[in-house]
C-alpha positions in Angstrom: -92.6 -60.0 -168.8 -96.7 -59.6 -167.7 -98.3 -62.3 -165.9 -101.7 -62.3 -168.4 -99.3 -64.6 -170.8 -98.8 -62.7 -172.9 -101.6 -61.0 -174.2 -103.6 -57.9 -173.3 -106.1 -57.6 -170.1 -109.7 -57.5 -171.5 -111.6 -57.4 -168.5 -114.9 -59.2 -167.2 -116.5 -61.8 -170.3 -120.2 -61.2 -170.1 -121.5 -64.0 -168.6 -119.2 -62.6 -165.5 -121.1 -59.5 -165.9 -124.8 -61.0 -166.0 -124.1 -63.0 -163.0 -122.8 -59.8 -160.7 -126.1 -57.9 -162.1 -128.6 -60.9 -161.0 -126.4 -61.1 -157.9 -126.9 -57.2 -157.5 -130.7 -57.3 -158.3 -131.4 -60.3 -155.9 -129.7 -58.2 -153.2 -131.4 -55.0 -153.8 -135.0 -56.8 -154.2 -134.4 -58.3 -150.5 -133.2 -55.3 -149.5 -135.9 -53.0 -150.3 -138.4 -55.5 -148.7 -137.1 -55.6 -145.5 -137.0 -51.9 -145.4 -140.5 -51.2 -146.7 -141.6 -53.7 -143.4 -139.2 -51.6 -141.5 -140.9 -48.4 -142.6 -144.6 -49.7 -142.2 -143.8 -51.4 -138.7 -142.1 -47.8 -137.5 -145.9 -46.3 -138.2 -147.4 -48.8 -136.5 -145.3 -48.2 -133.1 -145.9 -44.5 -134.1 -149.6 -44.9 -134.7 -149.8 -46.9 -131.2 -148.0 -43.8 -129.5 -150.5 -41.4 -130.6 -153.5 -43.5 -130.0 -152.7 -44.0 -126.6 -152.0 -40.2 -126.4 -155.1 -39.6 -127.7 -156.9 -42.4 -125.3 -155.4 -40.8 -122.1 -157.4 -37.8 -123.0 -160.4 -39.5 -123.3 -159.5 -40.8 -120.0 -158.8 -37.8 -118.5 -162.6 -36.8 -119.7 -164.4 -39.5 -118.6 -162.2 -39.2 -115.0 -164.0 -35.6 -114.7 -167.7 -36.7 -116.5 -168.3 -40.0 -115.8 -168.7 -40.1 -119.6 -166.7 -40.3 -122.6 -166.6 -36.9 -125.4 -169.9 -37.6 -127.2 -169.6 -34.7 -129.6 -167.3 -32.8 -132.0 -167.1 -30.0 -129.1 -166.9 -32.4 -126.1 -163.4 -34.1 -128.2 -162.2 -30.4 -128.6 -162.6 -29.8 -125.0 -160.8 -33.3 -124.5 -157.9 -31.9 -126.9 -158.5 -33.1 -130.3 -160.8 -31.3 -132.4 -162.7 -33.1 -134.7 -165.3 -33.2 -137.4 -168.4 -34.5 -138.7 -171.5 -36.2 -135.6 -170.0 -39.6 -135.7 -168.1 -41.6 -136.2 -165.6 -38.3 -136.0 -163.0 -37.6 -138.3 -160.2 -36.2 -135.4 -158.2 -33.1 -136.8 -154.6 -35.4 -135.5 -153.3 -37.5 -138.6 -152.3 -40.9 -138.1 -149.0 -41.5 -139.8 -150.5 -42.9 -143.1 -151.6 -39.2 -143.7 -155.4 -40.3 -143.0 -157.3 -38.6 -140.0 -157.9 -40.8 -136.4 -161.1 -42.1 -136.5 -163.4 -41.7 -133.5 -166.7 -42.8 -132.1 -168.3 -43.1 -128.5 -170.6 -46.0 -127.6 -173.5 -46.9 -125.2 -174.4 -43.8 -124.4 -170.8 -42.2 -124.0 -169.7 -45.0 -121.8 -167.7 -46.7 -124.1 -165.9 -45.5 -127.2 -163.0 -47.1 -130.1 -160.1 -45.2 -132.0 -158.6 -46.1 -134.9 -156.5 -45.4 -137.5 -158.0 -44.0 -140.5 -156.1 -46.1 -143.2 -156.9 -49.5 -143.0 -154.9 -51.6 -145.1 -152.2 -51.4 -141.9 -149.1 -54.6 -142.7 -150.8 -55.1 -146.2 -154.1 -56.5 -145.1 -157.0 -54.9 -146.1 -159.5 -54.2 -143.3 -156.3 -54.0 -140.4 -156.0 -50.6 -138.4 -154.4 -49.9 -135.4 -156.7 -49.5 -132.6 -157.6 -48.3 -129.5 -161.0 -48.7 -127.0 -162.3 -47.9 -123.4 -165.5 -48.7 -121.6 -166.4 -47.0 -118.3 -162.6 -45.6 -117.0 -161.2 -49.0 -118.3 -159.2 -49.0 -121.8 -157.3 -51.5 -123.7 -153.6 -50.4 -124.9 -153.7 -49.5 -128.7 -152.5 -52.3 -130.8 -153.1 -53.9 -134.4 -156.3 -55.5 -135.1 -159.6 -55.8 -137.2 -161.8 -52.0 -138.5 -164.1 -51.7 -136.3 -165.7 -48.2 -137.4 -167.0 -48.4 -140.9 -164.9 -46.1 -143.3 -166.8 -44.1 -145.5 
């Protein structure tokens, strides 16, 4: 004799299956949102490191010439080829696939660098940016867009 009370086992009922599907859907939704946030934070970290590298080249250029790169040719000499007449779109791409933006200010005694992507962490006008002035610089951070987009 089996322990089903003499009747054949028939499987799960429809309400049980629906509950399992609802729980799985909720877990999947929560997991995907956490994953998307993780990916975005990884991109921000990568952009900060890349901007720091570009910033170091700009600071080295300033140490030698006492001005920051002010033209596409000077950016190329600093190690980061660019296009345009300012603000410049660097050939280097940010983690979102857009060119980094560079603008020299105040007669090339200051500069601003930022990601070409301007919806960092899902907020319009937010970029990863770095800046320097007369041999001092601010470490790359998330902030408001300072170079007007195209």
